HTML snippet that shows the backbone in 3Dmol.js (N, CA, C, O; Angstrom):
<script src="https://3Dmol.org/build/3Dmol-min.js"></script>
<div id="view" style="width:600px;height:400px;position:relative"></div>
<script>
const pdb = `
ATOM      1  N   MET A   1      16.308 -16.904 -16.284  1.00  0.00           N
ATOM      2  CA  MET A   1      15.096 -18.089 -16.054  1.00  0.00           C
ATOM      3  C   MET A   1      14.373 -17.866 -15.566  1.00  0.00           C
ATOM      4  O   MET A   1      13.373 -18.055 -16.259  1.00  0.00           O
ATOM      5  N   LEU A   2      13.978 -17.283 -14.034  1.00  0.00           N
ATOM      6  CA  LEU A   2      12.923 -17.079 -12.778  1.00  0.00           C
ATOM      7  C   LEU A   2      12.094 -15.749 -14.319  1.00  0.00           C
ATOM      8  O   LEU A   2      11.178 -16.007 -15.100  1.00  0.00           O
ATOM      9  N   GLN A   3      12.867 -14.524 -14.199  1.00  0.00           N
ATOM     10  CA  GLN A   3      12.165 -13.576 -15.462  1.00  0.00           C
ATOM     11  C   GLN A   3      11.924 -14.348 -16.454  1.00  0.00           C
ATOM     12  O   GLN A   3      12.771 -13.923 -17.240  1.00  0.00           O
ATOM     13  N   THR A   4      11.429 -15.113 -16.960  1.00  0.00           N
ATOM     14  CA  THR A   4      10.909 -15.470 -18.198  1.00  0.00           C
ATOM     15  C   THR A   4       9.674 -16.528 -18.064  1.00  0.00           C
ATOM     16  O   THR A   4       8.723 -16.597 -18.844  1.00  0.00           O
ATOM     17  N   THR A   5       9.913 -17.426 -16.784  1.00  0.00           N
ATOM     18  CA  THR A   5       8.814 -18.473 -16.183  1.00  0.00           C
ATOM     19  C   THR A   5       7.475 -17.258 -15.648  1.00  0.00           C
ATOM     20  O   THR A   5       6.261 -17.407 -15.792  1.00  0.00           O
ATOM     21  N   ILE A   6       8.190 -16.110 -15.027  1.00  0.00           N
ATOM     22  CA  ILE A   6       7.120 -15.219 -14.669  1.00  0.00           C
ATOM     23  C   ILE A   6       6.241 -14.534 -15.718  1.00  0.00           C
ATOM     24  O   ILE A   6       5.072 -14.148 -15.706  1.00  0.00           O
ATOM     25  N   LEU A   7       7.255 -14.520 -16.663  1.00  0.00           N
ATOM     26  CA  LEU A   7       6.138 -13.720 -17.952  1.00  0.00           C
ATOM     27  C   LEU A   7       5.531 -14.907 -18.626  1.00  0.00           C
ATOM     28  O   LEU A   7       4.414 -14.702 -19.101  1.00  0.00           O
ATOM     29  N   GLN A   8       6.091 -16.252 -18.786  1.00  0.00           N
ATOM     30  CA  GLN A   8       5.425 -17.207 -19.192  1.00  0.00           C
ATOM     31  C   GLN A   8       3.953 -17.358 -18.533  1.00  0.00           C
ATOM     32  O   GLN A   8       2.894 -17.339 -19.161  1.00  0.00           O
ATOM     33  N   ASN A   9       4.065 -17.469 -17.534  1.00  0.00           N
ATOM     34  CA  ASN A   9       2.625 -17.328 -16.922  1.00  0.00           C
ATOM     35  C   ASN A   9       1.762 -16.242 -16.596  1.00  0.00           C
ATOM     36  O   ASN A   9       0.557 -16.490 -16.572  1.00  0.00           O
ATOM     37  N   ILE A  10       2.188 -14.964 -16.314  1.00  0.00           N
ATOM     38  CA  ILE A  10       2.046 -13.889 -16.983  1.00  0.00           C
ATOM     39  C   ILE A  10       0.694 -13.846 -18.486  1.00  0.00           C
ATOM     40  O   ILE A  10      -0.515 -13.614 -18.508  1.00  0.00           O
ATOM     41  N   GLU A  11       1.641 -14.175 -19.470  1.00  0.00           N
ATOM     42  CA  GLU A  11       0.913 -14.261 -20.572  1.00  0.00           C
ATOM     43  C   GLU A  11      -0.342 -15.554 -20.612  1.00  0.00           C
ATOM     44  O   GLU A  11      -1.408 -15.280 -21.163  1.00  0.00           O
ATOM     45  N   GLN A  12      -0.222 -16.376 -20.252  1.00  0.00           N
ATOM     46  CA  GLN A  12      -0.717 -17.530 -20.152  1.00  0.00           C
ATOM     47  C   GLN A  12      -2.455 -16.796 -19.435  1.00  0.00           C
ATOM     48  O   GLN A  12      -3.567 -16.620 -19.931  1.00  0.00           O
ATOM     49  N   GLY A  13      -1.842 -16.558 -18.070  1.00  0.00           N
ATOM     50  CA  GLY A  13      -2.995 -15.657 -17.728  1.00  0.00           C
ATOM     51  C   GLY A  13      -4.061 -14.900 -18.106  1.00  0.00           C
ATOM     52  O   GLY A  13      -5.249 -15.056 -17.825  1.00  0.00           O
ATOM     53  N   VAL A  14      -3.474 -13.974 -18.840  1.00  0.00           N
ATOM     54  CA  VAL A  14      -3.909 -12.603 -19.665  1.00  0.00           C
ATOM     55  C   VAL A  14      -4.735 -13.670 -20.508  1.00  0.00           C
ATOM     56  O   VAL A  14      -5.903 -13.923 -20.215  1.00  0.00           O
ATOM     57  N   LYS A  15      -4.279 -14.095 -21.241  1.00  0.00           N
ATOM     58  CA  LYS A  15      -4.679 -15.274 -22.663  1.00  0.00           C
ATOM     59  C   LYS A  15      -6.402 -15.764 -22.263  1.00  0.00           C
ATOM     60  O   LYS A  15      -7.311 -15.935 -23.076  1.00  0.00           O
ATOM     61  N   GLN A  16      -6.478 -15.940 -20.426  1.00  0.00           N
ATOM     62  CA  GLN A  16      -7.494 -16.696 -20.201  1.00  0.00           C
ATOM     63  C   GLN A  16      -8.728 -15.994 -20.202  1.00  0.00           C
ATOM     64  O   GLN A  16      -9.889 -16.377 -20.346  1.00  0.00           O
ATOM     65  N   LEU A  17      -7.862 -14.105 -19.877  1.00  0.00           N
ATOM     66  CA  LEU A  17      -8.764 -13.774 -19.412  1.00  0.00           C
ATOM     67  C   LEU A  17     -10.017 -12.857 -20.673  1.00  0.00           C
ATOM     68  O   LEU A  17      -9.966 -12.995 -21.896  1.00  0.00           O
ATOM     69  N   PRO A  18     -10.774 -12.197 -20.106  1.00  0.00           N
ATOM     70  CA  PRO A  18     -11.699 -11.403 -21.488  1.00  0.00           C
ATOM     71  C   PRO A  18     -11.121 -10.118 -21.655  1.00  0.00           C
ATOM     72  O   PRO A  18     -10.649  -9.589 -20.648  1.00  0.00           O
ATOM     73  N   ASN A  19     -11.044  -9.214 -23.288  1.00  0.00           N
ATOM     74  CA  ASN A  19     -10.586  -7.913 -23.405  1.00  0.00           C
ATOM     75  C   ASN A  19     -10.571  -7.313 -22.023  1.00  0.00           C
ATOM     76  O   ASN A  19      -9.566  -6.850 -21.484  1.00  0.00           O
ATOM     77  N   SER A  20     -11.717  -7.362 -21.527  1.00  0.00           N
ATOM     78  CA  SER A  20     -11.877  -5.645 -20.805  1.00  0.00           C
ATOM     79  C   SER A  20     -11.068  -6.212 -19.328  1.00  0.00           C
ATOM     80  O   SER A  20     -10.652  -5.396 -18.506  1.00  0.00           O
ATOM     81  N   LEU A  21     -10.945  -7.426 -19.169  1.00  0.00           N
ATOM     82  CA  LEU A  21      -9.821  -7.203 -18.072  1.00  0.00           C
ATOM     83  C   LEU A  21      -8.429  -7.693 -18.578  1.00  0.00           C
ATOM     84  O   LEU A  21      -7.596  -7.702 -17.671  1.00  0.00           O
ATOM     85  N   GLN A  22      -8.048  -8.026 -19.565  1.00  0.00           N
ATOM     86  CA  GLN A  22      -6.622  -7.659 -20.066  1.00  0.00           C
ATOM     87  C   GLN A  22      -6.376  -6.298 -19.779  1.00  0.00           C
ATOM     88  O   GLN A  22      -5.489  -5.910 -19.020  1.00  0.00           O
ATOM     89  N   ILE A  23      -7.254  -5.500 -20.459  1.00  0.00           N
ATOM     90  CA  ILE A  23      -7.168  -4.190 -20.270  1.00  0.00           C
ATOM     91  C   ILE A  23      -6.367  -3.482 -19.109  1.00  0.00           C
ATOM     92  O   ILE A  23      -5.385  -2.770 -18.899  1.00  0.00           O
ATOM     93  N   GLU A  24      -7.764  -4.351 -18.282  1.00  0.00           N
ATOM     94  CA  GLU A  24      -6.651  -3.810 -16.462  1.00  0.00           C
ATOM     95  C   GLU A  24      -5.684  -4.301 -16.394  1.00  0.00           C
ATOM     96  O   GLU A  24      -4.930  -3.612 -15.707  1.00  0.00           O
ATOM     97  N   VAL A  25      -5.208  -5.220 -16.762  1.00  0.00           N
ATOM     98  CA  VAL A  25      -4.262  -5.820 -16.780  1.00  0.00           C
ATOM     99  C   VAL A  25      -2.575  -4.898 -16.834  1.00  0.00           C
ATOM    100  O   VAL A  25      -1.543  -4.946 -16.164  1.00  0.00           O
ATOM    101  N   LEU A  26      -3.153  -3.957 -18.255  1.00  0.00           N
ATOM    102  CA  LEU A  26      -2.480  -3.718 -19.285  1.00  0.00           C
ATOM    103  C   LEU A  26      -2.497  -2.302 -17.935  1.00  0.00           C
ATOM    104  O   LEU A  26      -1.639  -1.437 -18.110  1.00  0.00           O
ATOM    105  N   HIS A  27      -2.955  -2.217 -17.328  1.00  0.00           N
ATOM    106  CA  HIS A  27      -3.545  -0.336 -16.734  1.00  0.00           C
ATOM    107  C   HIS A  27      -2.654  -0.577 -15.630  1.00  0.00           C
ATOM    108  O   HIS A  27      -1.832   0.261 -15.261  1.00  0.00           O
ATOM    109  N   TYR A  28      -2.841  -2.013 -14.950  1.00  0.00           N
ATOM    110  CA  TYR A  28      -2.077  -2.582 -13.457  1.00  0.00           C
ATOM    111  C   TYR A  28      -0.409  -2.356 -13.356  1.00  0.00           C
ATOM    112  O   TYR A  28       0.287  -1.993 -12.408  1.00  0.00           O
ATOM    113  N   ILE A  29      -0.043  -2.750 -14.830  1.00  0.00           N
ATOM    114  CA  ILE A  29       1.658  -2.867 -15.443  1.00  0.00           C
ATOM    115  C   ILE A  29       1.809  -1.550 -15.574  1.00  0.00           C
ATOM    116  O   ILE A  29       2.961  -1.129 -15.467  1.00  0.00           O
ATOM    117  N   GLU A  30       1.120  -0.937 -15.738  1.00  0.00           N
ATOM    118  CA  GLU A  30       1.827   0.798 -16.023  1.00  0.00           C
ATOM    119  C   GLU A  30       1.692   1.384 -14.890  1.00  0.00           C
ATOM    120  O   GLU A  30       2.631   2.108 -14.559  1.00  0.00           O
ATOM    121  N   PHE A  31       0.638   1.281 -14.048  1.00  0.00           N
ATOM    122  CA  PHE A  31       0.617   2.011 -12.357  1.00  0.00           C
ATOM    123  C   PHE A  31       1.810   1.817 -11.733  1.00  0.00           C
ATOM    124  O   PHE A  31       2.539   2.612 -11.140  1.00  0.00           O
ATOM    125  N   LEU A  32       1.954   0.142 -12.040  1.00  0.00           N
ATOM    126  CA  LEU A  32       3.401  -0.149 -11.093  1.00  0.00           C
ATOM    127  C   LEU A  32       4.563   0.343 -11.581  1.00  0.00           C
ATOM    128  O   LEU A  32       5.371   0.656 -10.706  1.00  0.00           O
ATOM    129  N   LYS A  33       4.969   0.543 -12.922  1.00  0.00           N
ATOM    130  CA  LYS A  33       5.708   0.681 -13.776  1.00  0.00           C
ATOM    131  C   LYS A  33       5.963   2.645 -13.369  1.00  0.00           C
ATOM    132  O   LYS A  33       7.103   2.973 -13.038  1.00  0.00           O
ATOM    133  N   SER A  34       5.107   3.507 -13.422  1.00  0.00           N
ATOM    134  CA  SER A  34       5.061   4.561 -13.054  1.00  0.00           C
ATOM    135  C   SER A  34       5.693   5.067 -11.572  1.00  0.00           C
ATOM    136  O   SER A  34       6.330   6.072 -11.257  1.00  0.00           O
ATOM    137  N   ASN A  35       5.243   3.966 -10.856  1.00  0.00           N
ATOM    138  CA  ASN A  35       4.879   4.161  -9.084  1.00  0.00           C
ATOM    139  C   ASN A  35       6.017   3.508  -8.663  1.00  0.00           C
ATOM    140  O   ASN A  35       6.304   3.961  -7.555  1.00  0.00           O
ATOM    141  N   TYR A  36       7.042   2.411  -9.112  1.00  0.00           N
ATOM    142  CA  TYR A  36       7.182   1.250  -8.545  1.00  0.00           C
ATOM    143  C   TYR A  36       9.071   0.987  -8.862  1.00  0.00           C
ATOM    144  O   TYR A  36      10.011   0.670  -8.134  1.00  0.00           O
ATOM    145  N   ALA A  37       8.916   1.353 -10.471  1.00  0.00           N
ATOM    146  CA  ALA A  37      10.255   1.094 -11.336  1.00  0.00           C
ATOM    147  C   ALA A  37      10.765   2.125 -11.393  1.00  0.00           C
ATOM    148  O   ALA A  37      10.217   3.108 -11.892  1.00  0.00           O
ATOM    149  N   LYS A  38      12.428   2.122 -10.677  1.00  0.00           N
ATOM    150  CA  LYS A  38      13.127   2.994 -11.124  1.00  0.00           C
ATOM    151  C   LYS A  38      14.512   2.724 -11.886  1.00  0.00           C
ATOM    152  O   LYS A  38      15.316   1.837 -11.598  1.00  0.00           O
ATOM    153  N   PRO A  39      14.572   3.204 -12.411  1.00  0.00           N
ATOM    154  CA  PRO A  39      15.411   3.179 -13.668  1.00  0.00           C
ATOM    155  C   PRO A  39      16.979   2.860 -12.871  1.00  0.00           C
ATOM    156  O   PRO A  39      17.324   3.332 -11.787  1.00  0.00           O
ATOM    157  N   SER A  40      17.745   1.972 -13.710  1.00  0.00           N
ATOM    158  CA  SER A  40      18.657   1.509 -13.057  1.00  0.00           C
ATOM    159  C   SER A  40      19.542   0.224 -14.235  1.00  0.00           C
ATOM    160  O   SER A  40      19.138  -0.178 -15.326  1.00  0.00           O
ATOM    161  N   ASN A  41      20.706  -0.118 -13.563  1.00  0.00           N
ATOM    162  CA  ASN A  41      21.710  -1.336 -14.814  1.00  0.00           C
ATOM    163  C   ASN A  41      20.997  -2.626 -14.301  1.00  0.00           C
ATOM    164  O   ASN A  41      20.915  -3.601 -15.047  1.00  0.00           O
ATOM    165  N   GLN A  42      20.398  -2.652 -12.834  1.00  0.00           N
ATOM    166  CA  GLN A  42      19.632  -3.603 -12.729  1.00  0.00           C
ATOM    167  C   GLN A  42      18.396  -4.184 -13.460  1.00  0.00           C
ATOM    168  O   GLN A  42      17.862  -3.480 -14.318  1.00  0.00           O
ATOM    169  N   ASN A  43      17.754  -5.779 -13.107  1.00  0.00           N
ATOM    170  CA  ASN A  43      16.359  -5.867 -13.982  1.00  0.00           C
ATOM    171  C   ASN A  43      15.472  -5.520 -13.074  1.00  0.00           C
ATOM    172  O   ASN A  43      15.509  -5.749 -11.865  1.00  0.00           O
ATOM    173  N   ASN A  44      14.513  -4.849 -13.809  1.00  0.00           N
ATOM    174  CA  ASN A  44      13.159  -3.952 -12.827  1.00  0.00           C
ATOM    175  C   ASN A  44      12.560  -4.827 -12.109  1.00  0.00           C
ATOM    176  O   ASN A  44      11.920  -4.450 -11.128  1.00  0.00           O
ATOM    177  N   ALA A  45      12.675  -6.783 -12.593  1.00  0.00           N
ATOM    178  CA  ALA A  45      11.920  -7.365 -11.009  1.00  0.00           C
ATOM    179  C   ALA A  45      12.687  -7.500 -10.019  1.00  0.00           C
ATOM    180  O   ALA A  45      12.096  -7.609  -8.944  1.00  0.00           O
ATOM    181  N   GLU A  46      14.220  -7.546  -9.975  1.00  0.00           N
ATOM    182  CA  GLU A  46      14.774  -7.112  -8.856  1.00  0.00           C
ATOM    183  C   GLU A  46      14.185  -6.029  -7.741  1.00  0.00           C
ATOM    184  O   GLU A  46      13.883  -6.150  -6.554  1.00  0.00           O
ATOM    185  N   ASN A  47      14.155  -4.616  -8.924  1.00  0.00           N
ATOM    186  CA  ASN A  47      13.567  -3.661  -8.469  1.00  0.00           C
ATOM    187  C   ASN A  47      12.648  -3.712  -7.404  1.00  0.00           C
ATOM    188  O   ASN A  47      12.864  -3.281  -6.271  1.00  0.00           O
ATOM    189  N   LEU A  48      11.384  -4.374  -7.891  1.00  0.00           N
ATOM    190  CA  LEU A  48      10.749  -4.306  -7.589  1.00  0.00           C
ATOM    191  C   LEU A  48      10.344  -5.427  -6.622  1.00  0.00           C
ATOM    192  O   LEU A  48       9.279  -5.275  -6.024  1.00  0.00           O
ATOM    193  N   ALA A  49      10.933  -6.329  -6.440  1.00  0.00           N
ATOM    194  CA  ALA A  49      11.085  -7.190  -5.060  1.00  0.00           C
ATOM    195  C   ALA A  49      11.857  -6.725  -3.935  1.00  0.00           C
ATOM    196  O   ALA A  49      11.665  -7.245  -2.836  1.00  0.00           O
ATOM    197  N   GLN A  50      12.894  -5.607  -4.110  1.00  0.00           N
ATOM    198  CA  GLN A  50      13.114  -5.087  -3.194  1.00  0.00           C
ATOM    199  C   GLN A  50      13.049  -4.036  -2.398  1.00  0.00           C
ATOM    200  O   GLN A  50      13.843  -3.504  -1.622  1.00  0.00           O
ATOM    201  N   ILE A  51      11.489  -3.742  -2.869  1.00  0.00           N
ATOM    202  CA  ILE A  51      10.756  -2.596  -2.762  1.00  0.00           C
ATOM    203  C   ILE A  51      10.215  -2.656  -1.338  1.00  0.00           C
ATOM    204  O   ILE A  51       9.360  -3.524  -1.509  1.00  0.00           O
ATOM    205  N   LYS A  52      10.132  -2.343  -0.105  1.00  0.00           N
ATOM    206  CA  LYS A  52       9.316  -2.995   0.751  1.00  0.00           C
ATOM    207  C   LYS A  52       8.083  -1.421   1.020  1.00  0.00           C
ATOM    208  O   LYS A  52       8.318  -0.221   0.870  1.00  0.00           O
ATOM    209  N   PRO A  53       6.834  -2.122   1.446  1.00  0.00           N
ATOM    210  CA  PRO A  53       5.922  -1.417   1.714  1.00  0.00           C
ATOM    211  C   PRO A  53       5.990  -0.210   2.874  1.00  0.00           C
ATOM    212  O   PRO A  53       6.730  -0.585   3.783  1.00  0.00           O
ATOM    213  N   LYS A  54       5.452   1.102   3.114  1.00  0.00           N
ATOM    214  CA  LYS A  54       5.561   1.589   4.297  1.00  0.00           C
ATOM    215  C   LYS A  54       4.844   1.082   5.335  1.00  0.00           C
ATOM    216  O   LYS A  54       3.760   0.503   5.264  1.00  0.00           O
ATOM    217  N   LYS A  55       5.333   1.265   6.067  1.00  0.00           N
ATOM    218  CA  LYS A  55       4.440   0.697   7.631  1.00  0.00           C
ATOM    219  C   LYS A  55       3.884   1.705   8.044  1.00  0.00           C
ATOM    220  O   LYS A  55       4.250   2.801   8.468  1.00  0.00           O
ATOM    221  N   ARG A  56       2.477   0.943   7.780  1.00  0.00           N
ATOM    222  CA  ARG A  56       0.979   1.959   8.187  1.00  0.00           C
ATOM    223  C   ARG A  56       0.596   2.062   9.202  1.00  0.00           C
ATOM    224  O   ARG A  56       0.585   3.145   9.788  1.00  0.00           O
ATOM    225  N   ASP A  57       0.170   0.970   9.705  1.00  0.00           N
ATOM    226  CA  ASP A  57      -0.397   0.477  10.790  1.00  0.00           C
ATOM    227  C   ASP A  57       0.711  -0.028  12.222  1.00  0.00           C
ATOM    228  O   ASP A  57       1.916  -0.213  12.054  1.00  0.00           O
ATOM    229  N   GLY A  58      -0.048  -0.201  13.707  1.00  0.00           N
ATOM    230  CA  GLY A  58       0.513  -0.426  14.342  1.00  0.00           C
ATOM    231  C   GLY A  58       0.269   0.445  15.780  1.00  0.00           C
ATOM    232  O   GLY A  58      -0.272   1.513  16.065  1.00  0.00           O
ATOM    233  N   PHE A  59       1.165  -0.903  16.710  1.00  0.00           N
ATOM    234  CA  PHE A  59       0.885   0.547  17.979  1.00  0.00           C
ATOM    235  C   PHE A  59       1.959   1.516  17.778  1.00  0.00           C
ATOM    236  O   PHE A  59       2.941   1.284  17.073  1.00  0.00           O
ATOM    237  N   GLY A  60       1.742   2.672  18.447  1.00  0.00           N
ATOM    238  CA  GLY A  60       2.677   3.821  18.583  1.00  0.00           C
ATOM    239  C   GLY A  60       2.508   4.843  17.077  1.00  0.00           C
ATOM    240  O   GLY A  60       3.255   5.803  16.885  1.00  0.00           O
ATOM    241  N   ILE A  61       1.387   4.430  16.078  1.00  0.00           N
ATOM    242  CA  ILE A  61       1.591   5.331  14.876  1.00  0.00           C
ATOM    243  C   ILE A  61       1.421   7.080  15.389  1.00  0.00           C
ATOM    244  O   ILE A  61       2.053   8.070  15.020  1.00  0.00           O
ATOM    245  N   TRP A  62       0.370   6.942  16.312  1.00  0.00           N
ATOM    246  CA  TRP A  62       0.183   8.246  16.931  1.00  0.00           C
ATOM    247  C   TRP A  62       0.944   8.709  17.630  1.00  0.00           C
ATOM    248  O   TRP A  62       0.746   9.792  18.181  1.00  0.00           O
ATOM    249  N   GLN A  63       1.899   8.076  17.769  1.00  0.00           N
ATOM    250  CA  GLN A  63       2.853   9.275  19.625  1.00  0.00           C
ATOM    251  C   GLN A  63       3.392  10.003  18.862  1.00  0.00           C
ATOM    252  O   GLN A  63       3.996   9.910  17.793  1.00  0.00           O
ATOM    253  N   GLY A  64       2.870  11.331  20.073  1.00  0.00           N
ATOM    254  CA  GLY A  64       3.664  12.395  19.699  1.00  0.00           C
ATOM    255  C   GLY A  64       2.693  13.375  19.129  1.00  0.00           C
ATOM    256  O   GLY A  64       2.767  14.573  19.402  1.00  0.00           O
ATOM    257  N   LYS A  65       1.612  12.778  18.189  1.00  0.00           N
ATOM    258  CA  LYS A  65       0.772  13.203  17.709  1.00  0.00           C
ATOM    259  C   LYS A  65      -0.612  13.810  17.991  1.00  0.00           C
ATOM    260  O   LYS A  65      -1.131  14.601  17.204  1.00  0.00           O
ATOM    261  N   ILE A  66      -1.193  13.417  19.138  1.00  0.00           N
ATOM    262  CA  ILE A  66      -2.362  13.901  19.900  1.00  0.00           C
ATOM    263  C   ILE A  66      -2.054  14.217  21.359  1.00  0.00           C
ATOM    264  O   ILE A  66      -1.090  13.703  21.926  1.00  0.00           O
ATOM    265  N   ALA A  67      -2.887  15.073  21.961  1.00  0.00           N
ATOM    266  CA  ALA A  67      -2.486  15.368  22.988  1.00  0.00           C
ATOM    267  C   ALA A  67      -3.529  15.603  23.900  1.00  0.00           C
ATOM    268  O   ALA A  67      -4.286  16.418  23.374  1.00  0.00           O
ATOM    269  N   MET A  68      -3.876  15.327  24.856  1.00  0.00           N
ATOM    270  CA  MET A  68      -4.999  15.342  25.916  1.00  0.00           C
ATOM    271  C   MET A  68      -4.873  15.859  26.789  1.00  0.00           C
ATOM    272  O   MET A  68      -4.021  15.532  27.615  1.00  0.00           O
ATOM    273  N   SER A  69      -5.704  16.902  26.942  1.00  0.00           N
ATOM    274  CA  SER A  69      -6.131  17.686  28.240  1.00  0.00           C
ATOM    275  C   SER A  69      -5.775  17.073  29.621  1.00  0.00           C
ATOM    276  O   SER A  69      -6.154  15.962  29.992  1.00  0.00           O
ATOM    277  N   GLU A  70      -4.901  18.038  30.435  1.00  0.00           N
ATOM    278  CA  GLU A  70      -4.655  17.616  32.136  1.00  0.00           C
ATOM    279  C   GLU A  70      -6.273  16.740  32.115  1.00  0.00           C
ATOM    280  O   GLU A  70      -6.473  15.527  32.062  1.00  0.00           O
ATOM    281  N   ASP A  71      -7.432  18.069  32.190  1.00  0.00           N
ATOM    282  CA  ASP A  71      -8.362  18.092  33.194  1.00  0.00           C
ATOM    283  C   ASP A  71      -9.486  16.890  32.097  1.00  0.00           C
ATOM    284  O   ASP A  71     -10.697  17.112  32.083  1.00  0.00           O
ATOM    285  N   PHE A  72      -9.152  16.208  31.622  1.00  0.00           N
ATOM    286  CA  PHE A  72      -9.984  15.339  30.753  1.00  0.00           C
ATOM    287  C   PHE A  72     -10.843  14.712  31.734  1.00  0.00           C
ATOM    288  O   PHE A  72     -11.862  15.271  32.141  1.00  0.00           O
ATOM    289  N   ASP A  73     -10.600  13.971  31.991  1.00  0.00           N
ATOM    290  CA  ASP A  73     -11.406  13.495  33.539  1.00  0.00           C
ATOM    291  C   ASP A  73     -12.095  14.233  34.853  1.00  0.00           C
ATOM    292  O   ASP A  73     -12.516  13.797  35.924  1.00  0.00           O
ATOM    293  N   ALA A  74     -12.037  15.170  34.440  1.00  0.00           N
ATOM    294  CA  ALA A  74     -12.232  15.656  35.561  1.00  0.00           C
ATOM    295  C   ALA A  74     -13.972  16.342  34.941  1.00  0.00           C
ATOM    296  O   ALA A  74     -14.220  16.797  33.824  1.00  0.00           O
ATOM    297  N   PRO A  75     -14.978  16.179  36.201  1.00  0.00           N
ATOM    298  CA  PRO A  75     -16.175  16.277  35.502  1.00  0.00           C
ATOM    299  C   PRO A  75     -16.710  17.654  35.570  1.00  0.00           C
ATOM    300  O   PRO A  75     -16.586  18.437  36.511  1.00  0.00           O
ATOM    301  N   MET A  76     -17.395  17.867  34.311  1.00  0.00           N
ATOM    302  CA  MET A  76     -18.189  19.120  33.834  1.00  0.00           C
ATOM    303  C   MET A  76     -18.799  20.112  34.333  1.00  0.00           C
ATOM    304  O   MET A  76     -19.627  19.820  35.196  1.00  0.00           O
ATOM    305  N   GLU A  77     -18.673  21.209  34.081  1.00  0.00           N
ATOM    306  CA  GLU A  77     -19.469  21.777  34.936  1.00  0.00           C
ATOM    307  C   GLU A  77     -20.912  21.838  34.824  1.00  0.00           C
ATOM    308  O   GLU A  77     -21.702  22.446  35.546  1.00  0.00           O
ATOM    309  N   GLU A  78     -21.214  20.858  33.448  1.00  0.00           N
ATOM    310  CA  GLU A  78     -22.599  21.447  33.044  1.00  0.00           C
ATOM    311  C   GLU A  78     -23.373  20.703  33.118  1.00  0.00           C
ATOM    312  O   GLU A  78     -24.494  20.745  32.612  1.00  0.00           O
ATOM    313  N   PHE A  79     -22.754  19.618  33.979  1.00  0.00           N
ATOM    314  CA  PHE A  79     -23.071  17.519  34.284  1.00  0.00           C
ATOM    315  C   PHE A  79     -22.986  17.958  35.861  1.00  0.00           C
ATOM    316  O   PHE A  79     -22.945  16.975  36.602  1.00  0.00           O
ATOM    317  N   GLU A  80     -22.950  19.211  36.528  1.00  0.00           N
ATOM    318  CA  GLU A  80     -22.886  19.112  38.282  1.00  0.00           C
ATOM    319  C   GLU A  80     -24.223  18.597  38.799  1.00  0.00           C
ATOM    320  O   GLU A  80     -24.453  17.737  39.650  1.00  0.00           O
ATOM    321  N   GLU A  81     -25.173  19.462  37.950  1.00  0.00           N
ATOM    322  CA  GLU A  81     -26.470  18.817  38.815  1.00  0.00           C
ATOM    323  C   GLU A  81     -26.892  17.649  38.245  1.00  0.00           C
ATOM    324  O   GLU A  81     -28.107  17.811  38.139  1.00  0.00           O
ATOM    325  N   TYR A  82     -26.760  17.128  38.037  1.00  0.00           N
ATOM    326  CA  TYR A  82     -26.873  15.443  37.644  1.00  0.00           C
ATOM    327  C   TYR A  82     -25.825  14.460  38.290  1.00  0.00           C
ATOM    328  O   TYR A  82     -25.806  13.239  38.139  1.00  0.00           O
ATOM    329  N   MET A  83     -24.844  15.323  39.137  1.00  0.00           N
ATOM    330  CA  MET A  83     -24.049  14.268  39.781  1.00  0.00           C
ATOM    331  C   MET A  83     -24.381  13.927  41.362  1.00  0.00           C
ATOM    332  O   MET A  83     -23.747  13.053  41.951  1.00  0.00           O
TER     333      MET A  83
END
`;
const viewer = $3Dmol.createViewer("view");
viewer.addModel(pdb, "pdb");
viewer.setStyle({}, {cartoon: {color: "spectrum"}});
viewer.zoomTo();
viewer.render();
</script>
């Protein structure tokens, strides 16, 4: 039922697009199939709905990857005459 409704909405939307954009929709569908659809006994729409995007932003993503020298705040010898 849900899959039928989704397919009908996609079909109606694609029919309203010019041919060049219909080709882009086809390319996007092929991209989704190649990157996200996993072969299984379940419906592919259910597989796509279960895929969670990778967490890429937020606090602490660089933790342990950046090191700062101990004398970071120490005055530099090159600038002693200006201080």
